[in-house]
Residue frames as a rotation matrix with the C-alpha (Angstrom) as fourth column:
MET 1
-0.808 0.574 0.135 10.80
-0.584 -0.748 -0.315 -9.52
-0.080 -0.334 0.939 -10.39
ALA 2
-0.101 0.834 -0.542 8.31
-0.716 0.317 0.622 -12.02
0.691 0.451 0.565 -11.81
ASP 3
-0.338 -0.099 -0.936 9.17
0.317 0.924 -0.212 -14.50
0.886 -0.368 -0.281 -9.04
ASP 4
-0.992 -0.028 0.122 8.03
-0.097 -0.436 -0.895 -12.18
0.078 -0.900 0.429 -6.23
PRO 5
-0.486 0.867 -0.109 4.61
0.820 0.496 0.287 -13.43
0.303 0.050 -0.952 -5.11
LEU 6
-0.105 0.432 -0.896 3.86
0.636 -0.663 -0.395 -10.11
-0.765 -0.611 -0.205 -3.38
LEU 7
-0.718 -0.206 -0.665 4.61
-0.327 -0.744 0.583 -8.22
-0.615 0.636 0.466 -6.60
ASN 8
-0.905 0.424 -0.026 2.36
0.208 0.495 0.844 -10.61
0.370 0.759 -0.536 -8.54
GLU 9
-0.208 0.860 -0.466 -0.45
0.975 0.142 -0.173 -10.08
-0.082 -0.490 -0.868 -6.03
LEU 10
-0.311 0.034 -0.950 0.03
0.199 -0.975 -0.100 -6.30
-0.929 -0.220 0.296 -6.17
ALA 11
-0.950 -0.061 -0.305 -0.23
-0.281 -0.259 0.924 -6.41
-0.135 0.964 0.229 -9.97
ARG 12
-0.644 0.760 -0.086 -3.42
0.638 0.596 0.488 -8.45
0.423 0.260 -0.868 -9.71
GLN 13
-0.032 0.649 -0.760 -4.99
0.897 -0.316 -0.308 -6.11
-0.440 -0.692 -0.573 -7.15
ALA 14
-0.465 -0.214 -0.859 -3.89
-0.041 -0.964 0.263 -3.05
-0.884 0.158 0.439 -9.10
GLY 15
0.589 0.780 0.212 -5.60
0.128 0.168 -0.977 -4.47
-0.798 0.603 -0.001 -12.17
THR 16
0.621 -0.441 -0.648 -2.50
-0.783 -0.376 -0.495 -4.39
-0.025 0.815 -0.579 -14.33
LEU 17
0.653 -0.440 0.617 -0.72
0.228 0.891 0.394 -7.43
-0.723 -0.116 0.682 -15.62
ASP 18
0.937 -0.333 0.105 1.20
-0.030 -0.375 -0.927 -5.31
0.347 0.865 -0.361 -18.13
THR 19
0.460 -0.836 -0.299 4.89
0.887 0.445 0.121 -6.15
0.032 -0.322 0.946 -17.85
ASP 20
-0.164 -0.508 0.845 5.73
0.453 -0.800 -0.393 -2.50
0.876 0.318 0.362 -18.54
ASP 21
0.518 0.446 0.730 4.14
-0.416 -0.614 0.671 -1.62
0.747 -0.651 -0.133 -15.18
ARG 22
0.687 -0.217 -0.694 6.29
0.547 0.783 0.297 -4.08
0.479 -0.583 0.657 -13.23
PRO 23
-0.431 -0.902 -0.011 9.17
0.672 -0.313 -0.671 -1.69
0.602 -0.296 0.741 -12.44
ALA 24
-0.455 0.336 0.825 6.75
-0.450 -0.886 0.112 0.96
0.768 -0.320 0.554 -11.15
LEU 25
0.687 0.711 -0.148 4.84
-0.280 0.448 0.849 -1.64
0.670 -0.542 0.507 -9.11
ALA 26
0.316 -0.672 -0.670 8.12
0.777 0.588 -0.223 -2.93
0.544 -0.450 0.708 -7.67
ALA 27
-0.662 -0.550 0.510 9.06
0.219 -0.792 -0.570 0.63
0.717 -0.266 0.644 -6.72
ARG 28
0.062 0.771 0.634 5.72
-0.665 -0.442 0.603 1.09
0.745 -0.458 0.485 -4.91
LEU 29
0.790 0.181 -0.586 6.28
0.191 0.835 0.516 -2.21
0.582 -0.520 0.625 -3.10
SER 30
-0.179 -0.946 -0.272 9.76
0.777 0.034 -0.629 -1.12
0.604 -0.323 0.728 -2.07
ALA 31
-0.592 0.025 0.805 8.44
-0.268 -0.949 -0.168 2.22
0.760 -0.315 0.569 -0.83
ALA 32
0.513 0.851 0.110 5.67
-0.461 0.165 0.872 0.48
0.724 -0.498 0.477 1.12
ARG 33
0.527 -0.408 -0.745 8.24
0.658 0.751 0.055 -1.74
0.537 -0.520 0.664 2.83
ALA 34
-0.571 -0.793 0.211 10.33
0.512 -0.545 -0.664 1.31
0.642 -0.271 0.718 3.70
TYR 35
-0.238 0.579 0.780 7.32
-0.560 -0.738 0.377 3.15
0.794 -0.347 0.500 5.17
LEU 36
0.738 0.652 -0.178 6.31
-0.285 0.539 0.793 0.12
0.612 -0.534 0.583 7.23
SER 37
0.096 -0.803 -0.588 9.76
0.354 0.579 -0.734 -0.93
0.930 -0.138 0.340 8.41
PRO 38
-0.729 -0.442 0.522 10.03
-0.288 -0.494 -0.820 1.41
0.621 -0.749 0.233 11.43
HIS 39
-0.088 0.819 0.567 6.63
-0.982 -0.166 0.088 0.24
0.166 -0.549 0.819 12.65
VAL 40
0.833 0.493 -0.251 7.00
-0.479 0.870 0.120 -3.52
0.278 0.020 0.960 12.23
ASP 41
0.091 -0.883 -0.461 10.68
-0.139 0.447 -0.884 -4.35
0.986 0.144 -0.082 12.67
GLY 42
-0.817 -0.575 0.048 11.42
-0.171 0.162 -0.972 -6.11
0.551 -0.802 -0.230 15.93
HIS 43
-0.357 0.764 0.537 7.77
-0.931 -0.242 -0.275 -6.59
-0.080 -0.598 0.798 16.92
GLY 44
-0.891 -0.065 0.449 7.41
-0.101 0.993 -0.056 -10.22
-0.443 -0.095 -0.892 15.87
ILE 45
0.074 0.935 -0.347 4.47
-0.732 -0.186 -0.656 -9.52
-0.678 0.302 0.670 13.59
PRO 46
0.120 0.010 0.993 3.63
0.348 0.936 -0.051 -12.59
-0.930 0.352 0.109 11.48
LYS 47
-0.834 -0.551 0.017 4.85
0.169 -0.227 0.959 -12.40
-0.525 0.803 0.282 7.88
ASP 48
-0.406 0.754 0.516 1.30
0.894 0.210 0.396 -12.77
0.190 0.622 -0.760 6.54
VAL 49
0.547 0.598 -0.585 0.22
0.731 -0.682 -0.014 -9.65
-0.408 -0.420 -0.811 8.44
VAL 50
-0.155 -0.695 -0.702 3.26
0.038 -0.715 0.699 -7.66
-0.987 0.082 0.137 7.28
ASP 51
-0.872 -0.147 0.467 2.62
0.437 0.196 0.878 -8.79
-0.220 0.970 -0.107 3.70
ASP 52
0.064 0.977 0.202 -1.04
0.994 -0.080 0.069 -7.75
0.083 0.197 -0.977 3.95
CYS 53
0.522 0.055 -0.851 -0.07
0.382 -0.907 0.175 -4.32
-0.763 -0.417 -0.495 5.28
THR 54
-0.535 -0.817 -0.216 2.61
0.084 -0.306 0.948 -3.99
-0.841 0.489 0.232 2.60
LEU 55
-0.635 0.369 0.678 0.12
0.771 0.259 0.582 -4.78
0.039 0.893 -0.449 -0.15
SER 56
0.443 0.863 -0.241 -2.40
0.878 -0.472 -0.077 -2.26
-0.181 -0.178 -0.967 1.21
VAL 57
0.301 -0.421 -0.856 0.17
0.099 -0.879 0.467 0.51
-0.948 -0.225 -0.223 1.36
ALA 58
-0.744 -0.647 0.165 1.68
0.192 0.029 0.981 -0.34
-0.640 0.762 0.102 -2.05
LEU 59
-0.296 0.723 0.625 -1.76
0.953 0.182 0.241 -0.38
0.060 0.667 -0.743 -3.66
ASP 60
0.672 0.493 -0.552 -2.56
0.566 -0.823 -0.046 3.06
-0.477 -0.282 -0.833 -2.22
LEU 61
-0.114 -0.804 -0.583 0.79
-0.070 -0.579 0.812 4.34
-0.991 0.134 0.010 -3.51
TRP 62
-0.772 -0.120 0.624 0.01
0.555 0.352 0.754 2.86
-0.310 0.928 -0.205 -6.95
GLN 63
0.147 0.933 0.327 -3.43
0.987 -0.159 0.009 4.43
0.060 0.322 -0.945 -7.08
ALA 64
0.399 -0.034 -0.916 -2.05
0.397 -0.895 0.206 7.80
-0.827 -0.446 -0.344 -5.98
LYS 65
-0.684 -0.710 0.169 -0.27
0.434 -0.209 0.877 8.09
-0.587 0.673 0.451 -9.35
ASP 66
-0.519 0.591 0.618 -3.66
0.687 -0.141 0.713 8.93
0.508 0.794 -0.332 -10.87
ALA 67
0.472 0.734 -0.489 -4.71
0.873 -0.314 0.372 11.23
0.120 -0.603 -0.789 -8.06
ARG 68
-0.337 -0.549 0.765 -3.69
0.430 -0.812 -0.394 14.82
0.838 0.196 0.510 -8.58
ASN 69
-0.559 0.036 0.829 -3.68
-0.610 -0.695 -0.381 16.52
0.562 -0.718 0.410 -5.20
GLY 70
-0.935 0.112 0.337 -5.10
-0.187 0.650 -0.736 13.31
-0.302 -0.751 -0.587 -3.75
ILE 71
0.017 1.000 -0.013 -8.32
-0.436 -0.004 -0.900 13.41
-0.900 0.021 0.436 -5.79
VAL 72
-0.848 -0.177 0.500 -9.11
0.313 0.593 0.742 10.93
-0.428 0.785 -0.448 -8.54
GLY 73
-0.315 0.753 -0.579 -11.49
-0.729 -0.582 -0.361 12.39
-0.608 0.308 0.731 -11.10
ILE 74
-0.787 0.153 0.598 -13.72
0.372 0.890 0.262 9.72
-0.492 0.429 -0.757 -12.59
THR 75
-0.761 0.520 -0.388 -16.11
-0.649 -0.619 0.443 10.47
-0.010 0.589 0.808 -15.41
ASP 76
-0.588 0.631 -0.506 -19.41
-0.003 0.624 0.782 8.87
0.809 0.461 -0.364 -16.43
GLY 77
0.296 0.886 0.357 -21.41
-0.329 -0.256 0.909 10.11
0.897 -0.387 0.216 -13.47
VAL 78
0.491 -0.199 -0.848 -19.24
0.755 0.582 0.301 8.65
0.434 -0.788 0.436 -10.70
GLU 79
0.976 -0.086 0.201 -18.10
-0.172 -0.870 0.462 11.09
0.135 -0.485 -0.864 -8.04
PRO 80
0.115 -0.992 -0.048 -14.38
-0.323 0.008 -0.946 11.70
0.939 0.124 -0.319 -7.54
PHE 81
0.943 0.116 -0.313 -12.82
0.246 0.390 0.887 10.10
0.225 -0.914 0.339 -4.49
ARG 82
0.584 -0.728 0.360 -9.83
-0.773 -0.633 -0.026 11.04
0.247 -0.263 -0.933 -2.39
ILE 83
0.424 -0.614 -0.666 -6.66
0.390 0.787 -0.477 8.99
0.817 -0.058 0.574 -2.05
PRO 84
0.940 -0.044 -0.339 -5.30
0.314 -0.286 0.905 9.37
-0.137 -0.957 -0.255 1.50
THR 85
0.610 -0.765 0.206 -2.16
-0.457 -0.552 -0.697 11.47
0.647 0.331 -0.687 1.81
ASP 86
0.172 -0.521 0.836 -0.99
-0.884 0.292 0.364 9.33
-0.434 -0.802 -0.410 4.75
PRO 87
-0.208 -0.281 -0.937 0.78
-0.821 0.570 0.011 6.45
0.531 0.772 -0.349 3.01
LEU 88
-0.946 -0.212 -0.247 0.11
-0.052 0.848 -0.527 4.15
0.321 -0.485 -0.813 5.97
ARG 89
-0.441 0.838 0.322 -3.59
-0.897 -0.416 -0.147 4.94
0.011 -0.354 0.935 6.40
THR 90
0.463 0.661 -0.590 -4.70
-0.661 0.702 0.267 1.46
0.591 0.266 0.762 5.36
ALA 91
-0.177 -0.633 -0.754 -1.99
0.129 0.744 -0.655 -0.20
0.976 -0.214 -0.050 7.46
TRP 92
-0.637 -0.159 0.754 -2.75
-0.625 -0.468 -0.626 1.49
0.452 -0.870 0.199 10.81
PRO 93
0.317 0.809 0.496 -5.87
-0.949 0.268 0.168 -0.54
0.003 -0.524 0.852 11.72
LYS 94
0.740 -0.103 -0.664 -4.18
-0.123 0.951 -0.285 -3.75
0.661 0.293 0.691 10.62
LEU 95
-0.363 -0.929 -0.064 -1.11
0.010 0.065 -0.998 -3.02
0.932 -0.363 -0.014 12.73
ARG 96
-0.414 0.296 0.861 -3.30
-0.886 -0.349 -0.306 -2.18
0.210 -0.889 0.407 15.71
ALA 97
0.703 0.703 -0.109 -5.13
-0.678 0.708 0.197 -5.49
0.216 -0.065 0.974 15.24
ALA 98
0.442 -0.646 -0.622 -1.72
0.218 0.750 -0.624 -7.17
0.870 0.140 0.472 15.40
GLY 99
0.657 -0.086 -0.749 -1.03
0.753 0.112 0.648 -5.50
0.028 -0.990 0.139 18.74
ILE 100
-0.538 -0.838 0.094 1.06
0.839 -0.543 -0.032 -2.51
0.078 0.062 0.995 17.62
PRO 101
0.310 0.678 -0.666 -0.27
0.679 -0.648 -0.345 0.86
-0.666 -0.346 -0.661 18.88
ALA 102
-0.703 -0.644 0.302 0.43
0.626 -0.359 0.692 2.44
-0.337 0.676 0.656 15.50
GLY 103
-0.623 0.394 0.676 -1.10
0.470 -0.503 0.726 5.51
0.626 0.769 0.128 13.92
LEU 104
0.336 0.788 -0.516 -2.60
0.892 -0.091 0.442 6.83
0.301 -0.609 -0.734 17.13
GLY 105
0.475 -0.226 0.851 -0.43
-0.061 -0.973 -0.224 9.93
0.878 0.054 -0.476 17.41
ILE 106
0.973 -0.193 -0.126 1.41
0.165 0.195 0.967 8.43
-0.162 -0.961 0.222 20.35
ALA 107
0.565 -0.821 0.082 4.86
-0.502 -0.421 -0.756 9.89
0.655 0.386 -0.650 20.70
């Protein structure tokens, strides 16, 4: 697990370098790959773009663990914010920029 550069980057972006969080981070990364797979496989999207999308999705999935009903309650005068319920919300614009008409409700 420690050799996976994407997992290391996810840990850095998530703000946790705690080794106890690694299995949960790896699970979020695996889920992100599974969510993205139907939208990227066979389209010839560069690996860097797929990795960027994967990190975005995995980070949203990680942050959702603290978001009951999609809302993170933060104290000390900061307003709560909503975590998107669409796991690919952050990936859609990136995939569209890569030429995939994703997330547009096109059937």
